[in-house]
C-alpha positions as CSV (number, residue, x, y, z in Angstrom):
1,M,8.0,25.9,14.9
2,G,4.9,23.3,15.2
3,V,3.0,21.1,13.2
4,F,0.6,24.5,11.9
5,G,3.7,26.6,11.3
6,R,3.8,27.5,7.8
7,E,6.5,25.3,6.1
8,R,4.2,22.4,7.8
9,R,0.6,23.7,7.4
10,A,-0.6,21.9,4.1
11,L,1.5,18.7,5.1
12,T,-0.5,18.6,8.4
13,L,-3.6,19.5,7.2
14,G,-3.5,16.8,4.0
15,I,-2.0,14.4,6.5
16,L,-5.3,14.8,8.9
17,L,-7.7,15.1,5.7
18,A,-6.5,11.3,5.1
19,V,-6.9,9.8,8.2
20,G,-10.0,11.4,8.4
21,A,-11.6,9.8,5.2
22,F,-10.4,6.6,6.6
23,A,-11.9,7.7,10.2
24,V,-15.1,7.9,8.3
25,E,-15.0,4.5,6.6
26,G,-14.5,2.9,10.1
27,M,-16.9,4.8,12.3
28,G,-19.7,4.2,10.0
29,V,-19.1,1.0,8.1
30,V,-18.6,-1.4,10.9
31,P,-22.2,-1.0,13.0
32,A,-23.3,-1.7,9.1
33,L,-21.8,-4.9,8.9
34,P,-23.9,-7.5,10.8
35,T,-27.2,-6.1,9.0
36,A,-25.2,-6.3,5.5
37,V,-23.7,-10.0,6.4
38,R,-27.5,-10.9,7.2
39,Q,-29.0,-10.0,4.3
40,L,-26.3,-11.6,2.1
41,G,-27.0,-14.8,4.1
42,G,-23.4,-15.2,5.2
43,L,-23.9,-14.7,9.3
44,E,-21.0,-17.6,9.4
45,L,-18.6,-15.5,7.6
46,F,-19.1,-12.6,9.6
47,G,-15.5,-12.8,11.1
48,W,-14.3,-12.6,7.5
49,S,-15.9,-8.9,6.9
50,F,-12.9,-8.1,8.9
51,S,-9.9,-10.5,8.5
52,A,-10.6,-9.9,4.5
53,F,-10.3,-6.0,4.9
54,M,-7.2,-7.1,7.4
55,L,-5.4,-9.5,5.8
56,A,-5.3,-7.0,2.4
57,W,-4.6,-4.2,4.4
58,L,-1.3,-6.4,5.4
59,V,-0.2,-6.5,1.6
60,G,-1.4,-3.0,1.0
61,T,0.9,-1.9,4.0
62,I,4.1,-3.8,3.1
63,A,3.7,-2.3,-0.6
64,G,2.7,0.8,0.5
65,G,6.0,1.0,2.7
66,L,8.1,0.1,0.2
67,M,7.1,2.0,-2.3
68,A,7.3,5.0,0.0
69,D,11.0,4.2,0.8
70,A,11.4,3.9,-3.1
71,R,9.5,6.9,-4.8
72,G,7.8,9.0,-1.6
73,P,4.8,8.5,0.3
74,R,2.9,10.8,-2.5
75,R,2.1,7.4,-4.9
76,P,1.0,4.4,-2.3
77,M,-1.4,7.3,-1.0
78,A,-2.7,7.9,-4.6
79,I,-3.3,4.5,-5.2
80,G,-4.6,3.7,-1.7
81,L,-7.2,6.2,-2.3
82,L,-7.9,4.6,-5.3
83,G,-8.2,1.0,-4.4
84,F,-10.3,1.9,-1.3
85,G,-12.9,3.9,-3.1
86,G,-13.6,0.8,-5.7
87,G,-13.7,-1.0,-2.7
88,L,-16.7,0.2,-1.0
89,V,-18.1,0.8,-4.3
90,L,-17.7,-3.1,-4.8
91,A,-19.2,-3.8,-1.4
92,G,-21.9,-1.4,-1.7
93,A,-23.1,-3.1,-4.8
94,A,-22.7,-7.0,-3.3
95,H,-25.5,-9.2,-3.7
96,G,-23.7,-12.1,-1.9
97,M,-21.1,-12.8,0.0
98,A,-18.2,-13.1,-2.0
99,Q,-18.3,-10.0,-4.3
100,F,-18.9,-7.9,-0.6
101,L,-15.8,-9.8,0.9
102,G,-13.8,-8.8,-2.6
103,G,-15.1,-5.6,-1.3
104,R,-13.4,-5.6,1.4
105,A,-10.7,-6.9,0.4
106,L,-10.0,-4.1,-1.7
107,Q,-11.1,-1.1,0.6
108,G,-7.9,-3.0,2.9
109,A,-5.3,-3.0,0.3
110,G,-6.3,0.6,-0.2
111,G,-6.4,1.5,3.0
112,G,-3.2,0.2,4.1
113,A,-0.9,1.8,1.2
114,M,-3.0,4.9,2.2
115,I,-2.1,4.5,5.9
116,A,1.1,3.7,5.3
117,G,2.2,6.9,3.3
118,A,0.7,8.8,6.4
119,Y,2.8,7.3,8.6
120,V,5.7,7.6,6.2
121,A,5.5,11.2,6.1
122,I,5.1,12.0,9.4
123,T,8.4,10.6,10.4
124,R,10.0,12.4,7.6
125,G,8.0,15.7,7.9
126,Y,8.1,15.9,11.8
127,P,10.9,15.6,14.7
128,D,10.6,13.6,17.1
129,A,9.6,16.1,19.3
130,L,6.2,17.0,17.0
131,R,5.3,13.2,16.4
132,A,3.3,12.8,19.5
133,R,1.5,15.8,18.9
134,M,0.6,14.5,15.4
135,M,-0.2,11.3,16.8
136,A,-2.6,13.0,18.9
137,L,-4.0,14.9,15.9
138,T,-4.5,12.3,14.4
139,A,-6.5,10.5,16.8
140,S,-8.4,14.0,17.1
141,V,-9.6,13.6,13.9
142,W,-11.8,10.3,14.8
143,I,-13.9,12.6,17.1
144,L,-16.4,13.9,14.5
145,P,-16.7,10.6,12.9
146,A,-17.2,8.9,16.3
147,I,-19.7,11.1,17.4
148,V,-22.2,11.3,14.2
149,G,-20.9,7.9,12.4
150,P,-21.9,4.8,14.7
151,A,-25.5,6.6,15.2
152,L,-25.7,8.0,11.4
153,S,-24.7,4.6,10.1
154,G,-27.7,2.5,12.2
155,A,-30.2,5.6,11.2
156,I,-29.1,4.7,7.3
157,T,-29.5,1.1,7.9
158,E,-32.3,1.1,9.6
159,W,-34.5,3.7,7.4
160,A,-32.9,2.9,3.6
161,S,-30.2,0.5,3.6
162,W,-26.7,-0.5,4.9
163,R,-25.8,-0.2,0.5
164,W,-25.7,3.3,1.4
165,V,-23.3,3.7,4.5
166,F,-20.7,2.2,1.9
167,F,-21.4,4.5,-1.2
168,A,-21.9,7.5,1.0
169,I,-18.3,7.6,1.8
170,V,-16.6,7.6,-2.1
171,P,-17.5,11.7,-2.9
172,L,-15.0,12.4,0.3
173,L,-12.5,10.3,-0.9
174,G,-11.8,13.0,-4.3
175,I,-11.8,15.6,-2.2
176,V,-9.2,14.5,0.1
177,A,-7.0,13.8,-3.0
178,L,-7.2,16.7,-4.5
179,L,-5.9,18.3,-1.0
180,V,-3.7,15.5,0.5
181,L,-1.2,14.6,-2.6
182,P,0.2,18.7,-3.5
183,P,1.7,18.9,0.0
184,L,3.5,15.1,-0.2
185,R,5.1,16.3,-3.5
186,A,8.1,17.8,-1.2
187,F,8.6,14.1,-0.9
188,D,9.6,12.8,-3.8
189,Q,12.5,10.9,-4.3
190,R,14.2,7.7,-6.2
191,Q,15.9,5.2,-4.6
192,S,16.6,1.4,-4.9
193,V,14.8,-0.5,-2.8
194,V,14.6,-4.3,-3.0
195,V,10.6,-4.7,-3.4
196,W,9.4,-8.2,-5.0
197,P,11.1,-10.8,-2.3
198,R,9.1,-8.8,0.5
199,M,6.0,-8.2,-1.6
200,F,6.1,-11.6,-2.1
201,S,6.6,-13.2,1.2
202,S,3.4,-10.3,2.2
203,L,1.3,-12.6,0.0
204,R,2.4,-15.4,1.9
205,V,1.8,-14.3,5.1
206,A,-2.0,-13.2,3.7
207,A,-2.1,-16.8,2.3
208,G,-1.2,-18.7,4.7
209,S,-3.3,-16.8,7.1
210,G,-6.0,-17.5,5.2
211,L,-5.4,-21.3,5.3
212,V,-5.5,-21.2,9.1
213,L,-8.2,-18.8,9.4
214,A,-10.4,-21.3,7.5
215,A,-9.9,-24.4,9.2
216,P,-13.1,-24.7,10.3
217,S,-14.7,-24.1,7.1
218,L,-12.5,-27.0,6.1
219,L,-13.9,-29.3,8.3
220,A,-16.6,-29.4,5.8
221,Y,-14.4,-31.4,4.0
222,G,-13.1,-33.8,6.6
223,L,-10.5,-33.9,9.6
224,V,-7.3,-34.2,7.0
225,A,-8.9,-31.4,4.5
226,A,-8.3,-29.2,7.7
227,V,-4.7,-30.3,9.4
228,A,-3.6,-30.4,5.4
229,G,-5.0,-26.4,5.1
230,V,-3.4,-25.3,8.4
231,G,-0.2,-27.3,7.8
232,I,0.2,-25.5,4.5
233,G,-1.1,-22.0,6.0
234,F,1.8,-22.4,9.0
235,A,4.2,-23.6,6.1
236,L,4.0,-20.8,4.1
237,L,3.2,-18.4,7.3
238,V,6.0,-18.6,9.3
239,P,9.3,-18.1,7.4
240,A,7.4,-15.3,5.5
241,L,7.4,-13.4,8.9
242,R,10.5,-13.8,10.0
243,S,11.4,-12.4,6.6
244,L,9.6,-9.4,6.9
245,L,9.6,-8.6,10.3
246,P,13.1,-8.1,12.4
247,P,14.6,-11.4,14.2
248,G,12.7,-11.7,17.7
249,T,9.7,-10.2,16.9
250,L,7.5,-13.7,17.4
251,R,9.7,-14.3,20.6
252,S,9.0,-10.4,21.7
253,R,13.2,-10.5,22.1
254,P,13.6,-6.7,23.5
255,G,13.6,-3.5,21.5
256,L,12.3,-3.1,18.6
257,P,11.0,-6.8,18.1
258,A,8.9,-6.0,21.1
259,G,7.2,-3.3,20.5
260,L,6.1,-4.7,17.3
261,A,5.3,-8.0,18.9
262,S,3.6,-5.1,21.6
263,R,1.1,-3.4,18.4
264,G,0.4,-6.9,17.2
265,L,-1.1,-8.0,21.0
266,L,-2.7,-4.6,21.0
267,A,-4.6,-5.2,18.2
268,F,-5.6,-8.5,18.7
269,S,-7.5,-7.8,21.5
270,Y,-8.7,-4.5,20.9
271,F,-10.2,-5.1,17.3
272,G,-11.1,-8.6,18.1
273,T,-13.4,-7.7,20.9
274,E,-14.6,-4.5,19.0
275,A,-15.4,-6.5,15.7
276,F,-17.8,-8.3,17.7
277,V,-19.2,-5.7,20.1
278,P,-22.2,-4.6,17.7
279,L,-23.6,-8.2,16.6
280,A,-23.5,-9.5,20.5
281,T,-25.1,-5.9,21.5
282,G,-27.8,-6.6,19.1
283,D,-28.4,-10.9,19.3
284,L,-27.6,-10.7,23.7
285,R,-29.2,-7.1,24.7
286,G,-31.5,-6.3,21.1
287,A,-30.4,-3.7,20.5
288,T,-30.6,-1.8,17.1
289,P,-27.5,-1.1,14.7
290,A,-28.5,2.9,15.9
291,E,-27.8,1.2,19.9
292,A,-24.9,-0.9,19.2
293,G,-22.9,2.0,18.1
294,L,-22.6,3.8,21.3
295,A,-20.3,1.6,22.5
296,L,-17.9,2.5,19.2
297,T,-18.4,6.2,19.7
298,A,-17.6,5.9,23.5
299,G,-14.3,3.4,22.7
300,A,-13.0,6.5,20.0
301,L,-13.6,8.7,22.2
302,G,-11.9,7.2,25.0
303,W,-8.6,6.4,23.0
304,I,-8.8,10.1,21.5
305,S,-9.1,11.2,24.9
306,A,-6.4,9.0,25.8
307,S,-3.9,10.0,22.9
308,W,-4.1,13.3,24.0
309,I,-3.1,13.1,27.1
310,Q,-0.3,11.4,26.3
311,D,1.1,14.1,24.5
312,R,0.7,16.5,27.2
313,L,3.1,13.9,28.7
314,E,5.6,13.8,26.0
315,S,6.0,17.3,26.8
316,R,6.2,17.0,30.6
317,G,8.4,14.1,30.7
318,G,9.8,13.3,27.4
319,S,10.0,9.3,26.4
320,D,11.2,7.7,29.5
321,G,7.7,7.1,30.7
322,R,6.6,4.9,27.1
323,P,6.8,1.7,28.6
324,R,5.0,2.3,31.5
325,R,1.8,3.9,29.3
326,V,1.8,0.6,27.1
327,R,2.0,-1.6,30.2
328,A,-1.0,0.6,31.8
329,G,-3.2,1.0,29.0
330,F,-2.7,-3.1,28.4
331,L,-4.2,-3.5,31.8
332,L,-7.1,-0.6,30.9
333,L,-8.2,-2.6,28.1
334,A,-8.7,-5.9,29.9
335,V,-10.3,-4.0,32.1
336,G,-12.7,-2.3,29.6
337,I,-13.2,-5.7,27.6
338,A,-14.2,-7.6,31.4
339,L,-16.9,-4.8,32.1
340,V,-18.4,-5.0,28.3
341,A,-18.4,-8.5,28.3
342,A,-19.9,-9.0,31.8
343,T,-22.6,-6.7,31.4
344,L,-23.4,-8.7,27.9
345,V,-23.8,-12.3,29.1
346,T,-25.8,-10.6,32.7
347,S,-28.5,-8.1,33.1
348,L,-26.2,-5.2,34.0
349,P,-27.7,-2.1,32.9
350,V,-26.7,-1.7,29.5
351,L,-25.6,1.6,29.6
352,L,-21.9,-0.2,31.1
353,I,-21.1,-1.5,27.6
354,P,-20.4,2.2,26.1
355,L,-18.8,2.8,29.6
356,G,-16.7,-0.2,29.3
357,W,-15.7,0.4,26.2
358,A,-14.7,3.9,26.9
359,I,-12.2,2.6,29.3
360,G,-11.1,-0.2,26.6
361,G,-10.7,2.7,24.2
362,A,-8.4,4.8,26.5
363,G,-6.4,1.4,27.2
364,I,-5.4,1.5,23.6
365,G,-5.0,4.9,23.3
366,F,-2.5,5.0,25.7
367,A,-0.5,2.0,24.7
368,F,-1.1,2.7,20.8
369,S,0.4,6.1,21.0
370,A,3.4,5.1,23.5
371,G,4.6,1.7,21.4
372,G,4.4,3.7,18.0
373,L,6.4,6.2,19.4
374,I,9.0,3.9,20.8
375,C,9.5,1.9,16.9
376,F,9.4,4.8,15.2
377,A,12.1,6.1,17.2
378,A,14.0,2.5,17.3
379,A,13.5,2.9,13.2
380,P,17.1,2.9,10.9
381,A,17.5,6.1,9.4
382,G,16.2,5.6,5.8
383,Q,14.5,2.5,6.4
384,E,10.6,4.6,8.2
385,G,8.5,3.0,5.7
386,E,9.9,0.0,6.3
387,V,9.1,0.2,10.2
388,S,6.2,1.6,9.4
389,G,5.1,-1.1,7.4
390,Q,6.5,-3.7,9.8
391,L,3.8,-2.2,12.9
392,Q,0.6,-1.9,10.0
393,L,1.7,-5.7,9.0
394,A,2.0,-6.5,13.2
395,E,-1.7,-4.5,13.4
396,S,-3.3,-5.8,10.3
397,L,-2.5,-9.7,11.1
398,S,-3.5,-9.9,14.7
399,T,-6.4,-8.0,13.7
400,A,-7.1,-10.5,11.2
401,A,-6.6,-13.2,13.8
402,G,-8.6,-11.7,16.6
403,T,-11.6,-11.0,14.0
404,G,-11.2,-14.6,12.7
405,I,-10.6,-16.9,15.4
406,G,-13.4,-15.1,17.4
407,G,-15.8,-15.5,14.2
408,A,-14.4,-19.6,14.0
409,L,-15.6,-19.7,17.8
410,L,-18.4,-18.3,17.8
411,A,-19.8,-20.8,14.2
412,T,-18.1,-23.3,15.9
413,L,-19.7,-23.5,19.4
414,G,-23.1,-23.0,17.9
415,R,-22.8,-25.9,15.7
416,A,-21.7,-28.0,18.8
417,G,-25.1,-26.3,20.8
418,H,-23.3,-24.1,23.0
419,T,-25.9,-20.8,23.7
420,P,-24.6,-17.5,22.1
421,R,-24.2,-16.2,25.4
422,Q,-21.2,-18.9,25.9
423,A,-20.3,-18.5,22.6
424,H,-19.3,-14.7,23.2
425,A,-18.1,-15.4,26.5
426,A,-15.5,-17.4,25.0
427,V,-14.6,-14.4,22.5
428,F,-13.7,-11.9,25.3
429,A,-12.0,-13.9,27.2
430,L,-9.5,-14.6,24.2
431,T,-9.2,-11.0,24.0
432,I,-8.8,-10.5,27.8
433,A,-6.2,-13.2,27.6
434,A,-3.9,-11.2,25.3
435,A,-4.4,-7.5,26.9
436,L,-2.9,-9.6,29.8
437,L,0.3,-11.2,27.7
438,G,0.7,-7.6,26.3
439,A,1.4,-6.4,30.1
440,L,3.0,-8.6,31.5
441,L,5.5,-8.4,28.3
442,A,5.8,-4.4,28.3
443,S,8.7,-4.7,30.8
444,R,10.8,-6.1,27.4
445,L,10.2,-2.5,25.7
446,P,13.2,0.1,25.6
447,K,12.9,2.6,27.9
448,S,14.1,5.9,25.4
449,A,13.6,6.8,22.4
450,A,17.8,6.8,21.8
């Protein structure tokens, strides 16, 4: 029976609606962020508008995965929707960067719990043969937001206010709650799960990462303060990561650890680039928010298309080709970033930016789907929620690192007298290197879903 068969129809629709609400936020809010940060006087903190979201997402995904293992995915979905909506309101009403970043953090925590609940529902509600189809469907719900979202967000930002981009999403979340929570009731359970040690570790990861990423800002208080912040940050971060991830993940040991490390490199490279595409397109090529959003649309459509091709390849060839598709995805991503960067820092036709990011989107579409399926297949029985949380941990931490380091590079190189073109080129060179490293490490992924 397929994903829309009678016994799974309500579950499938509920999951897709929840992911769809998240897609509306992702494709709508990102194009408005450069304008919002400029108006709030916090351009040097631009990277933190992403890092705050992703570090809080890290905590939300760990909490949501553990909660799903203990009580089922309905509770983290409900709490996540509430937090996500509250964060949108807080950010949209902000009159300073502190409140804005607080709203972004609340959005991240809520969104992390939502998506963790959705992943656990996919893992428990569908056999392996149908999970690729669900992954493709969850990618497909991004189609309409990807086509309409960036242009609409840009138009609202230009003609009304960036605040309405945040506020307009909130009513949708109420509809989603009414539709997604009832079918998740079937997975309610009660089992003993050790929660607080892992939660404490996730908070240490977020705090340690925040201190490391704040190092450039701490330089204002002297070199000693910056070095101390980095030292304390790593002292919190590394032991906590080792307790949350399987042994060998930081060394990309073959098997599940390599799968999680691969997800981290993929997120660092893709999201660490995408966060700066609207800003760079406006600063370097004079594009409006609506025009800059075209690249995000192209990237999302490339991701969706590759996800469906992945589904067809799975149905024909099974799971043995997943590592090859991960490697191909990383290489496509590197090519896409290179084309975007070359167009931004030279006088090449500006339409090459959406083309390049469509190639990058296809790259993450292949690598994200195939890598996620590899990790799901390797999940020990009864620990699907934990592995889902680990995937989200790798993704959120690496996205926070990519956007945070990118923002720090822009600010530091700008203060040192480098041109915006040189600063943006340095950011893109870093994300290309991460993609090439991911392609190199793909040989350590397991070759089947056994």
